[in-house]
N, C-alpha and C positions, 0 to 999 in steps of 0.2 A: 892634475889631470897632462894629458900632453899638448903640444900647442896645436893650436887652430883646432883643438878638439874639447869635448867635455865628457864628466862623469855622467851624469845625467841629461837626458833633452827630453825637454817636454814642448810636446806641439798643442796649440790650441787655434782657435778657427778666426778670432779677430784681434787688433791691437790691443781693445782694452780688456778683455781678456787675460790675454798675453800677460800686459805693466799689471794686472791685480795679482796674478800667479806667481810673478817676479817680489812684489811686495809681500806676498805672504813668505814664502823662502824668506828673505831678509830678516822679517819679522820675528819669525816662529824659529829662526836656525842664529838669533844674533849672537847668542853664547860661542857658537862653532865659527861663527864668520866665514861662511860660505863665500865662496866668489859666484855672482851670478851676473849672466848677459842676455839680454834682451834683443832678438834679431825680427823686427817688424818691420811693415810698410810704412809707406808714409813720411819716414827720415831717411836721412842721406845714409847710403850704406857704410861710407865710408869710416865714419867711428865705429861702427858694429864689427868689420875687418880688423881695425887694430886692437881692440877690446880683446878678438879671439883669437889674437897672435899669438898670446901665454897660453892660452887655454882658459876653462873657465870649470868648476864643480858641479853649475847648473848652464844649460843654454835653454832659455826659452823663446819659441819662435813660432811664425806661424810658418803653414806649410812654403807659400809664394817665395816670400824673402829668402828662408833658409835653403831654397833649392838654387835660387840667384846668387847664394853665396858660396854653395857646393860649384856649381858650374864654372865658377871662375876659380876655384881653388883657394879662398878665403877659409874655407869650412871643412872639415873634414870629420867622419862620423867613426872613426877609426878606435877610437877610446872610450866609445860610449858603452857603459857596464846596464844602464836602466832607460828604455825609453817607457814614457806615459803619453799617451791620445786622448785629449781633454776632448770632451762634445766630439765624441766621434760621426754622430750622426747629422750634428751641422757641419762638420767639415764635408761631409756627403753630400749634402742640400747645397755647399757653396759650389760644388763642384772642385773640391781638390782633392779627389780620388786618385787621377794621372799622379800628381804631384807626390803624394801621399804612398802611393807605391816603389817611385821613385827613388822616397827617401827611407823608404823602410828597407828594399833590396839593396841598399850601402850600408846597410847595418852590420856589426859584428856578428857572426853565427851564435855564439857564445855572450845572452843579454837575458836579461828580463825584461817583459815586457807588460804593462798595464794600458786598459782601454775601458774609457768612461765616457758613458752614451745615456741619455733620457729614455732612450727607447732603442729598441735593436731590431732594425728592419734587415731586409735578408741580406743587402749586400754587405754591411757592418759584421754580419755574423760570415758572409763568406772569408770578408778581409781577416776577421779573426782566425778562420781556420787556416787560411795560408799563412798566417807570419806569429799568431799563439802557439803554443806546445800542450797539448793537455790544459787547457785553461781551467779555472775556476769560475764560474758566474756567481756574483754575490746580488742578490737584488736588495735596497735599500730599504723602499719606499713603496706605498702601492701605486699600478698606475694609474698617472694622470688625474687626480681627483683633487679641485680646489679646496683650500681651507675654509673651514666654516666661518672665520672669522671676515669674511670675505662677502659685501652683498651689492650679488650680481643684479643685472636688469638687461634687458634688451629694448631698442626705440626702432619701431618702424617709422623709416623714414625714405623719403626717394634721393637719390645722390645729389641731387641741385639745390636741396633744401638744408644737406648736412653741413656746410659752411655757417650758416646762419645759426642754425640748431647749435652746435659745438660751441660759436659765439656766446651765445644767450646761458648756456649752462656754465662755463667758465665765470661768466660774470657775475649769475647768480649763485652759484653754489660756492665762492669765496676761498676754493681749495687753497693749501696751503704748495701743496707741489703733486701737478698731473702730468703725466705721461699720456701722448697721444700717438696710437699705433696710427702709421698707414703702407700700404704693402710697398711706394717705388719712391723713390729719391724725389723723383719730377713731383711726387704726391704731396711729398714731404713740403717742399719748397714752395709750392702755390698754397697748401693750407696756410703757412705760415703768412705769406702775402695778405690771405683774405683776412686770418684774422688781426693781423696788423690794422690794415683798415678798419677793425672794429674796434680800434685801439686796444687791443690784446698784445702784449710781448711776448711770441713765443718764437724760438728758435730751433730750426733743425738740425740733427745731427745722422749723418749718414754715410755711406763708403765714400763719397765724393768730396768730402771735407776732409782737408789736411789733418794729420795729428795735432798739431798745434790749435786749429779749429775746434777741433772735438774736445780737446782737456780745454780749451777755455769756458765753451759751452757748458760740460759737467761740473766745472769749476764754479758755474753762476748759479746753476741748478741746485749746487749742495748747499752753497752758501745762502741761498733764499732772493739772493737778486734776480733772479729767472724762478719763475712760478710754473711756468709750462714746455715742457721739452716735446717736440716732434718728430718722431725717431721710427726707423724702420728696423724690422728684427734680427737684422744683420747687424747693423749698429748698437744695438741695445745689448749685445752681448759684453757678459764683465761687466754692466752698471751696475752697482752694489750702493744703493741709496737707502736709508731705513725709511724714511719717513714720507713715501709717497704716498698720498691720499687716495687720488682717484688716477684711475687706468680708463683710458675711453680706447675701444677699438672702433676707429674710426672707419676702416676697411676691415673687414671681416678676414681672418686668415684663411688660405688655403688649406694647410693642414690643420686639423682640429686642435693637434695634442701643442701648436702654438698658441692656441688661446690661452690654453692653462699657462702657460710659461708668462703670457702677457702680464695676464690679470697676477700673477704670483709678485708682479712690482710690488705691489700694494700690502698693506697687513703685515709687513714686516716686524722682526721685534717685539710678538706679543701685541702688537697695533692693531685695530681694525681697520676696512677701506672699502672704497666703492669703487665698482666695476661696471661700466657701461658701456654695451653693445649697439653701433647703429646699423641697423640691415636694409636694405633696399631689397628691391624685388630681386632682382638678380641674385643677390646673397642668400635666399632662401634655403638653398638646397647646403649651403657651408654650415648656416644656424642649425641645420637637423641635423648634419655628422657633429656638430659642435655638442648639442643636448645628448645626442645618442653615446657618446665617449662620457662626459661627467656623467652620466643619467641623472641630469637635471634640466627640469624644464625652465627654461630662464622667463621670470617674472615680467611681463610687458608694462613699460614705465608709460605713463600718458603726459606726451606732452604734444603741444601745438608744433607740430613739424612746418606748416606750412606748405603742406602737400597739396595739390589741386583735386586729387582723389586719394582715398585710402590704399593702402598697398597689401590689403588682406588678401586680395584676390591671388590664387595661387600664380606664378609663374608661368609663361608658357613656355613648353619643353622646348624649342630653343634655346632660350634664355637659359633654363638650367643646365643644359648642355654646356651652352658661353660658359659659364661661371664654374664648371671644372675642368674646362679645355686648355691644357698648358699652353696651346696656340691663340686661343682669345685673351688671355694672363696677358701675352706680351705687348700688346697693342697698349701704347699710351692714351688715356684719353685728353678729348682735345679742352682746348682751352676755352677759358671761358669768353676771351675777347669779340670771339667769333657769333654774329648775331645773324640769326635763322628765324624765318618764319613759322610761329606755333603751328603744328599741326592741326587741323579740323575734327580728326577723328579722336575722341576722346579715349577709345579702346586701346591705343597706344600712348598714351602719357604718360603710364608706370614704365617703358620700356627703357633701359639703360646701356651704358656702354661699360663691358668690364676693365677694370684698373687693371694695368699691369703688376708683374710680379718681379721685384727686385731680385734677380737671379731664381731661386726659388724658394720660399719661405720652409723657414728651418725648424725642426723640433727642438727646443730650447730649453737645456738646462743651466742656470747662471751659476756664477762661482759661489763658494762658498758653502753656508749650511741655510739658507736663506728657505723661504718656502715657494720660492720660483724654481726650486729642485723636486718637482713632484715625482718623478720615477728615475731615481739614478741608480743604473745599473753599471757594476764593473766587470770587467775581464783582466784575469791577470794568467800571466805565465812565466815560465823560466827554461828559458832552452838548455841551460845546464843541468839544471834540478827541479822537484817538485815544485808545482807552486805556490808563492807565499799567499796564505789565503787572510795574513792577518794585515795586511799593509794597508795603510789608509791614506784617502786622498786628504791634501794638504789640510 
């Protein structure tokens, strides 16, 4: 490969997924001994630039850090012959589209391009039409259906009672490994503190954690010294752990496909698993979207939620709109330290504030061949020759 460039460029939305891809290349290409350089955020850029000075067979990168190196001249794309966009819809949801366009515009005219995506929204199809020539579309699996080995249920619970209920379920269930999904980084941190006060060791993993912190947390989760991982959807990309027994949707996702990807973290490698969704009054519209997508009416689990009144009543129209409104999702929930007098009107006790979304919740397809990839789709094209329809993902 030429200096400061690579023969194959692979773009991934998160650090964990990029590292996982690089590991897979080294594992499966052991006999060929390819040179692989990983360029991601959260670590010093200097060693990455020095590693690319001699060039590489494979460059695995996240868009933001790659663009930084391109702007400083540490990396060029002049020698790239093949480019792969993994989890393209997730990169769209994370706001990487402007960076992606700048990167793709610098590619040589003669190259092969492969695009992998769990879903194909309009913007991804538009991107494909702009940068892929006569692409062949390959659908690997049916669209977004949970696997049968996952025992799914929903618990209707008020937002204020969620921490107490989760702590009780974690204590009573004896989970070997559980992943709890929240919408926001702030929410993940706060929930870990609340669980800690209940005597449960839980650690958060999200975009504000350094790469070293994230790796240490994942290592503890893998070796069993940590049994509860609280994650945002963004940080969970690329986490590949087979024996997760339970997945808790502490906050329902704003995009129904994300629910399928979340629960796909359990019941891997032939195992069975449990997926429990917490649903407060404002999240009822999100639950309906999930049930519509999956074609499954989630069974209601009977638990003492500690709510002052049942949440079976339909949410007011204003709350339903708030649950779907992007602007409403940006507002972080208030902390619990501030005490307020309880309202006398019982009619308003079921109302809750919307949680914030960390960026935008994405449609996820995890790495590897796990059940978390319910709808992997691929587009391939070759600007110099007909599309390679036999190419397989790592």
